[in-house]
N, C-alpha and C positions, 0 to 999 in steps of 0.2 A: 742655215745650210751647214751640214757637217763638214769638218775639215779632215784631211788625211792624217794630220798629226795628232788628233784628239784622242786616239786610242779606240779600243774595241767597244767600250760602253757607249760612247757618243755615236759611233758609226753603225752599230748593229741594227737600230730601228729602221734605217733607210733600206730600200730595196737594193739588191745586188746590182741591178742595171744602173740605178741612180748613183750608187757609190762610185761605180766605174766612171760615169759621166762627170761626176764632181772632180775626181782626180785628173781626168783628161782636160777639163776646163781650166783647172788651176795651172796645169802644166803649160797649156797654150797661152794663158794670160801671162805667165812668167816669161815665155818666149817673146811675146809682143812687147813686154817692157824692157827687153834687152838683157834679162837675167838668164842664168843657166836653168833650163827647165828641170823641175823635180827637186831642186835644192832650195828649200824654204822651210819655215816653221810648220807648214801643212803636210810635210812628208814624215814617214817613219824613219828615224835615224837607226842605222844598222851597222854592226861590225861583223867581220867574218874571221874566225880563227881556223887555221889549216889551209890558208889560201895558196900555199906552195904546192899542195898535192893535187891529184886529178879531180877528186870530188869538190874540193875547195875552189879550184879554178873554174870548174863548171858552174858552181854556185855564184861566183862573182860575175861570170858572164851573163847569167840570167838576171841577177839583181841590177846590173848596170842598165838593163833594158826595162826594168820595172818602173812604171810611171809614178809610183808613190813611195819610192825608196830613195833615201839619201844615204849613200854608202860612205861612212865617215872614217872607217879604219879597217886595215887588213893586217893579219898576223899569221905567223907560222904555227906549226903544231906544238911547239915548245918554246922555251925561253931563248933558244938559239936562232929561231927563224930559219933562214936559208944559209946563214953564215954569221960572222961577227957583226956586220953592219946590215941595216935594212937595205933591201934590194927592190927595185921597181917591179911591180906585178907583171908588166908586159915584157920585162927582161927574162923573168922566170918562165913566162908563157907567151912566146912570140906570136901565137895565133891571135892574141888580143892586143897586139901592138897598136898604140894610139887611142885605145878605148878609155884609159884612165892613167893618171900620173901618180896614183897612190903607191906607196911602198909597203912591202910585206915586212912588218916589224916583229921583233921577238915578242912572244905571247906572255901576257900576264893580265890578271883580272884588273889590277890597278890601272894599267895603261889603257885598257878598254873602257873602264869606267870614267876615265878622264875625258873621253869623247862624248860622254852623256848619251849613250845609245838607249833606244827604246827596246831593241832586240839584239841578241848576239847569236849568230850561227856558229856552232862548234863542229867543224869538219875535221876533227882531231882523233887520234887514237883514244881508246876508252880511258887509259890512264890519265891523259891530259884533261879529258872532260871531267873526270872525277875531281881533279884539282881545281879547275876553273869554274865549274857550274855553281857550287855552293856559294861562293863569294858574289857572283853575279846575281843569283837569285836573292840573296840577302839584301842586295842594293835595289831590288825591285825591277830588275831587268828580265824580260822574257827570254828564255833560253831555248833554242831549237838545236838539239844535239843529234848529229848524224852518226855518231858511234853507237856501240852496243852498251854504253855505260849505264843506261837506265831503262832498257827495253824489257828486261826479264823481271817478273814480279817476285820470284822466289830468290832470296839472297844466296841460298846454297848453290844454285846453278852457276854463280860466278866463280865459286871455288873450284868446281869441276870442269868448267869450260873456259874460264878466263884467267886462270893461274893464281887466284888468291881471293880472300874474302873481300866483299864489297865494302869500301870505306864509308859509305853513306847510305846504309840500307833504308833509313827513314825517308829518303827521297823516292824510293821505288814506288811506293803507294801514291805519291803525289804526281808522278809523271803520267802524262797522257800519251798513249801509244799513237804515233802520228801518221796513221793510215787514213787519209781524208775520207775515202769512200766508205769506211766502216766505223769511224770514230769521230765524226765531225763535231758533235755536241761537246764531247770532252775537250777536244782541241780548242774550241772557241773560248773556253774558260780557263785554260791551263797557263801556268807560268813556266812549266818545264814540259817540253814536248820531245819525246823520244822517237825520232824518225826511224822507220823500219829499215832493216837490211835489204840489200838488193835481191838476193835469193828469196827471202821470205815474201817480199812484195809480189814476186812472180808466182808464188804458190798460194798465198792467202787469198788474193783476189779471186781466183777460180774456185778454191775449195771451201772457204768460209761460208758463202751463201748456201752451198749444198748441205753442209753440216747443220746450219741453223734451220734449214727447211726439213730436216729429218730424212734426207735422201741417201745418206751414207749408212753403211752397216756399222753400228756403234763399236763393236768389239774388234773390228778389223783395221789394221794400219793402212794408211795411204802411201803408196810407193811413188817416190819422186826422183827423177833423173834430170839434172840441170846442167847446162853448159854455159860457161861465161867467157867473155873476152878477157885478155890479160890485164886490162886496166883495173879489174876487180881486185888484183893483188896489190894495188898501190903503186906509188912512184919510186919507192926505194929499190935500189939495184938488188937483184937476186938472180941466181942461175936459171931458175925455171922460167923467168920472164925475158931472158935474152932471145934475140931474134933466131939464132941458130938452134936454140933449145926448145922453142915452143912447139908443142905437138898437140895431140888430142888424147887426154889421159884423165882418169879419175884421180881424185885426191880427197883427203879428209873423209875417207869412207867410214861411215857409221859413227863418226865422232866430230863432224863439222859443227862449229859454234852456232850456226844458224838453225840447226835442228830443233833445239828446245824452243826457240822463238816461234818457229812454224807451228809446232805442236800446241804451244800456249794460245796462239791467236786463232788457230783453226779449230781447237777443241777436240782434236783427234790425234792419235799417234801418227807421226810422219817418219817414214824410213827414207832418208835423204842421201843421195849420192851426187856430189858435184863433179863436174868435169871442166878442165881448162881447154879452151879451143883457140886456134891461131887467128884470132880477130882482136882488134884493139878494144872494142866495146860491144855490149849486147849480151842478153841472156835469153836462152830458150829453155823452158821447163816442160818436160813430158810427165804427166801425172796419171797414175793408175789407181783410181779409187775403187773400193769394194762397195757396190751399191746395195741398198736395202731391197728386199723382194718387191717386185712390181714396178720398180723405177725404170722408166724408159728414156731414150734419148730425147724425146719430145718434152718430157717433164724436166729434164736437166736444162735444156735450152730455155724453157719458159722461166725456170728459176733464175737463171743468169740474166735473162732479158729484163725480168722484173727488178732484180737487185740493182742493175746498172742503167736503167732506162733514162735517168736524169743525171748521170755522171759524165762529165765532158771528156774524161781521159781513159775510159774503159770502152773498148770496141769489141763486141761479139761478132766474129766473122761469120759469113754465110756458110751454111752446111757444105762440106766438101772443100773449103778453103782452110789453109793452115798458116800459123804465124811465121814470120821471118824477122830476123834482126834488122834487115835492110828497111823494112816497112816502118820501124819505130826509131830508127837511128836519129839521135839528137832531138828527140821529141819526148813529151811527158806521157805518151800513150802506153797503155797495156793492151795488147791484142790477145784475145782469148778465142779458142776454137774447141769444139767438142765433137766427137764422132764415136761410132760403135762398129763392131764387127757385124757380118751379115746375120748372125743369130740374135744380135741385140743383147747378148749376155755380158759382153766386155766393152766398157766405155773407156775412152781415153780423152783427157783434157790436155791441151797445149797452150802455153802462153809465151809471149815475147815482150821484153822491155829493153830500153837502154839502161844499163846498170848505173850510168853516171847521171841520168836525168830522172826518170820515174823511180829508179832504184836508189837515188840519192838527192841530188841538188834540186831537180824539178819538183819532186815530192815535198821537199822541205819548204820551197817557195809556196807550194799549194797549201801546206799547213799554215805557213805564215799569213797567207791571205785570209784564211778562215779565222785565225786568231785575232787579226786586227780588223775584221769586219768587211773585208773586200770580197768581191767575186772570187771564187776559188781559182778561176782560170786567168785572173789578171796577171799580165806580164809573161804568160807562158805560151803565147801563140806563135812567136817567132822562133826560129832555130838559132839557139845560142852557138857562138863560135863562128857563125858566118860573117862575111864582110858586112860593113855598114850598108844598109839597104833602104829602099823606099819605105819598107814596112816599119822602120824605127825612126823615121824622120818626123819633124813637127808637122809637115804637110800631110803625111799619112795619118798621124794622130788626129789632125783636124778632120780629115775625111771620116775616120772611125767615129769621132764625136758626133758629126752631123748625121751619119747613118744611124747611130744609136738614138739620137733625139727623134728622128723620124719614125723609128720603129716602136717607140715607147707610147 
């Protein structure tokens, strides 16, 4: 019987359903023996850097509910963490009070490696990821990076969009772009996973299948207007994120850092305009593609239905329905809709995600699951940040295990 802690090679031959049942069975057995469930040699040992920020906190919340994760260390985005001394995670993020007694420590590769992790999530600025990732990779740790440090394949783009030359260009070719729905095979074998940006996730998922199917006009750019909640700007204090200052306004017009990432992964030029909206979280993207001659709304819907028929977190909405941030709030879903004008000549795609979940933490956990041979949806069914509920209790886990055994 495969064990959760044996790594991807041992786990991959088993079916996804069986792997999930194995994890739940081990977790329940630990509970029955009076031990803390999920903390054993059979789990994947994980550290999180950047736990003081919004994306890092969201990531910790999901990992605490993951049945096959042993969360062994939390760190800040740099060597200073949140202050001179380590501070409890639930003091920095009161929403998660009582969920863990771990402290957010100053970040260094040495302190993380002392915990002997199997994987480290870096929810850090790209400069910190550049510093931490090489040493972790050299030690054989799987790195899942939520920053832009390793997303772009062309080193020159970092000089023009991220303020300087990339310090480790040799790692760019080794990094797997961590969009599970489009790159699962590469993720499953990667040591370095570059998790996508929030805006790019909301654009690549609707656009990439159309480009691959030859439905887009090759020489024409795709026009994208996106709006994001203010959590996308990070937790650091700034004038534009103050309550009295938040409005609805464009920013980064024609030079936003996520533009090259979208163009790279979609295989077509993206003209991107982001907007800041007065919400705490969520992204809505409105996409205006130039379609190849003869392409109809029905063909576009069929393309998207085929692309995501077996993907648990992409939902193609019924014709006439449009996405909203409320419908994806605190979930790992991406909702997509497509429509056309009465003439059929102009098509519009819309998508919605939670920028902190599908646009960051949830997607990273999804990639982690694929890398370590678990079902891609494992640990992502509950709403992170909610109070402890029946859905995360051992009794609920037992019920899910019994149900999965009956259905197999």
